[in-house]
C-alpha positions as CSV (number, residue, x, y, z in Angstrom):
1,X,-26.9,-17.9,36.7
2,X,-25.3,-19.2,33.5
3,X,-27.5,-21.3,31.2
4,X,-25.4,-24.0,29.5
5,X,-26.4,-24.9,26.0
6,X,-25.3,-28.0,24.1
7,X,-21.7,-27.7,23.0
8,X,-22.5,-27.2,19.3
9,X,-24.8,-24.2,20.0
10,X,-22.2,-22.0,21.8
11,X,-22.0,-18.4,20.6
12,X,-18.5,-17.1,19.9
13,X,-18.8,-14.0,22.0
14,X,-20.3,-16.0,24.9
15,X,-17.3,-18.3,24.9
16,X,-15.0,-15.2,25.1
17,X,-16.9,-13.8,28.1
18,X,-16.6,-17.2,29.8
19,X,-12.8,-17.0,29.5
20,X,-12.7,-13.4,30.6
21,X,-11.6,-12.2,27.1
22,X,-13.1,-9.4,25.0
23,X,-14.1,-10.1,21.5
24,X,-11.7,-8.8,18.8
25,X,-14.5,-7.6,16.5
26,X,-16.9,-5.0,17.8
27,X,-20.4,-6.2,18.4
28,X,-21.8,-2.7,17.9
29,X,-22.9,-1.5,14.5
30,X,-20.6,1.1,12.9
31,X,-21.9,4.7,12.7
32,X,-23.7,5.6,9.4
33,X,-21.4,7.9,7.4
34,X,-23.8,9.0,4.7
35,X,-27.2,9.0,6.4
36,X,-28.8,11.4,3.8
37,X,-27.7,12.4,0.3
38,X,-25.9,15.6,0.1
39,X,-27.9,16.8,-3.0
40,X,-31.4,15.9,-4.0
41,X,-31.9,14.6,-7.5
42,X,-34.1,17.7,-8.2
43,X,-31.1,19.9,-7.6
44,X,-29.1,18.7,-10.6
45,X,-29.3,20.8,-13.7
46,X,-30.5,19.3,-17.0
47,X,-27.9,19.8,-19.7
48,X,-28.8,20.4,-23.3
49,X,-26.2,18.8,-25.5
50,X,-24.9,20.8,-28.4
51,X,-25.2,18.1,-30.9
52,X,-27.4,15.2,-31.8
53,X,-26.5,11.5,-31.4
54,X,-24.4,10.5,-34.4
55,X,-23.9,6.9,-33.4
56,X,-26.6,5.3,-35.5
57,X,-25.5,7.1,-38.6
58,X,-21.8,6.2,-38.0
59,X,-22.8,2.5,-37.4
60,X,-24.5,2.4,-40.8
61,X,-21.6,4.1,-42.4
62,X,-18.9,1.8,-41.0
63,X,-21.0,-1.4,-41.4
64,X,-21.7,-0.8,-45.1
65,X,-20.1,-3.5,-47.2
66,X,-18.3,-1.6,-49.9
67,X,-15.1,-3.6,-49.9
68,X,-13.1,-0.9,-48.1
69,X,-11.3,-2.0,-44.9
70,X,-12.8,-0.5,-41.7
71,X,-9.5,1.4,-40.9
72,X,-9.7,3.2,-44.3
73,X,-13.4,4.1,-44.5
74,X,-13.1,7.8,-43.8
75,X,-10.9,8.5,-46.8
76,X,-7.7,10.6,-47.0
77,X,-7.1,11.2,-43.3
78,X,-7.3,7.4,-42.6
79,X,-5.0,6.6,-45.6
80,X,-2.4,9.2,-44.4
81,X,-2.5,7.8,-40.9
82,X,-2.2,4.2,-42.1
83,X,0.6,5.0,-44.5
84,X,2.5,7.0,-41.8
85,X,2.1,4.2,-39.3
86,X,3.3,1.6,-41.8
87,X,6.3,3.7,-42.8
88,X,7.4,4.3,-39.2
89,X,7.0,0.6,-38.4
90,X,9.0,-0.5,-41.4
91,X,11.7,2.2,-40.7
92,X,11.9,1.1,-37.0
93,X,12.2,-2.5,-38.0
94,X,15.1,-1.8,-40.5
95,X,16.8,0.4,-37.8
96,X,16.6,-2.3,-35.2
97,X,18.0,-4.9,-37.7
98,X,20.9,-2.6,-38.6
99,X,21.6,-1.9,-34.9
100,X,21.6,-5.7,-34.2
101,X,24.0,-6.3,-37.1
102,X,26.4,-3.6,-35.9
103,X,26.3,-4.9,-32.4
104,X,27.1,-8.4,-33.5
105,X,30.3,-7.4,-35.3
106,X,33.6,-7.3,-33.4
107,X,35.2,-3.9,-32.8
108,X,38.3,-2.8,-34.6
109,X,41.2,-1.7,-32.4
C-alpha cells in the first residue's frame, strides 16, 4: 500500500521509485577511509631546536628608528646587494633602450 502525501512533501527518492527509476546519487553512506589515526600523538618525537628564537630581537633591531632605510639596516651586505641590484637594473634599462633604438633604424643594404 502506497501512502500519498501532499504534493509539496514528496521525497525525491520516493518519486524516482514511483517512476521505476533508480536514484543517481547513492543513498548509502560512503565507507570511512581513515577510521583511526595511523600514529598516536604520543608516538611523535619531541625535537630540541639548535637555536633560540631570534624573532623578538630582530623585530627590535629592524623597528628601531635610526633614519636608515629598512633594506639597508644590516650594513655592508645590504648595501652591496642594493647597489648591485640598482646597477643591473640601470644597465638592463640602457641595454633595452639601445636595442629599441637599433631596431627602429632602417637596415642598410
